C-alpha positions as a printed NumPy array, in Angstrom:
array([[52.539, 22.863, -7.304],
       [49.412, 21.632, -5.519],
       [50.945, 22.568, -2.144],
       [51.559, 26.117, -3.447],
       [47.979, 26.434, -4.623],
       [46.652, 25.021, -1.306],
       [48.8  , 27.527,  0.658],
       [47.543, 30.33 , -1.608],
       [43.905, 29.446, -0.993],
       [44.536, 29.205,  2.776],
       [46.143, 32.653,  2.961],
       [43.532, 34.188,  0.662],
       [40.739, 32.822,  2.844],
       [42.363, 34.251,  6.   ],
       [42.801, 37.634,  4.332],
       [39.148, 37.645,  3.157],
       [37.897, 36.761,  6.672],
       [40.003, 39.575,  8.201],
       [38.743, 42.054,  5.609],
       [35.148, 40.958,  6.218],
       [35.515, 41.36 ,  9.994],
       [36.991, 44.822,  9.526],
       [34.124, 45.935,  7.288],
       [31.568, 44.31 ,  9.489],
       [32.964, 46.141, 12.564],
       [32.613, 49.425, 10.693],
       [28.999, 48.739,  9.957],
       [28.234, 47.739, 13.535],
       [30.04 , 50.815, 14.957],
       [28.213, 53.419, 12.805],
       [25.095, 53.499, 15.035],
       [27.308, 53.807, 18.117],
       [29.306, 56.647, 16.579],
       [26.185, 58.551, 15.51 ],
       [24.614, 58.191, 18.928],
       [27.757, 59.199, 20.859],
       [29.145, 61.931, 18.644],
       [27.86 , 65.267, 17.458],
       [27.476, 65.618, 13.675],
       [30.598, 67.777, 13.432],
       [32.605, 65.247, 15.454],
       [31.351, 62.392, 13.287],
       [32.276, 64.328, 10.178],
       [35.767, 64.945, 11.523],
       [36.157, 61.245, 12.32 ],
       [35.058, 60.253,  8.791],
       [37.498, 62.788,  7.27 ],
       [40.263, 61.214,  9.335],
       [39.246, 57.73 ,  8.039],
       [39.256, 58.965,  4.424],
       [42.585, 60.714,  4.801],
       [44.128, 57.603,  6.387],
       [42.782, 55.443,  3.539],
       [44.201, 57.76 ,  0.817],
       [47.593, 57.901,  2.582],
       [47.645, 54.146,  2.971],
       [46.979, 53.785, -0.738],
       [49.734, 56.21 , -1.789],
       [52.281, 54.92 ,  0.711],
       [51.613, 51.4  , -0.477],
       [52.591, 52.424, -3.991],
       [56.031, 53.624, -2.957]])
């Protein structure tokens, strides 16, 4: 039982680190996106991200 809990904590920590890196990269890239893209292009990119997120959520439920 303890080995299961230890394995669970290990995998949860790795998942949290990966999630944190992903969110951190998004925060770091925003200034680069806004400097390199026109407002309309940035808006289109954000709409793509939102659409991908919604699709990922719905496809994960199936």
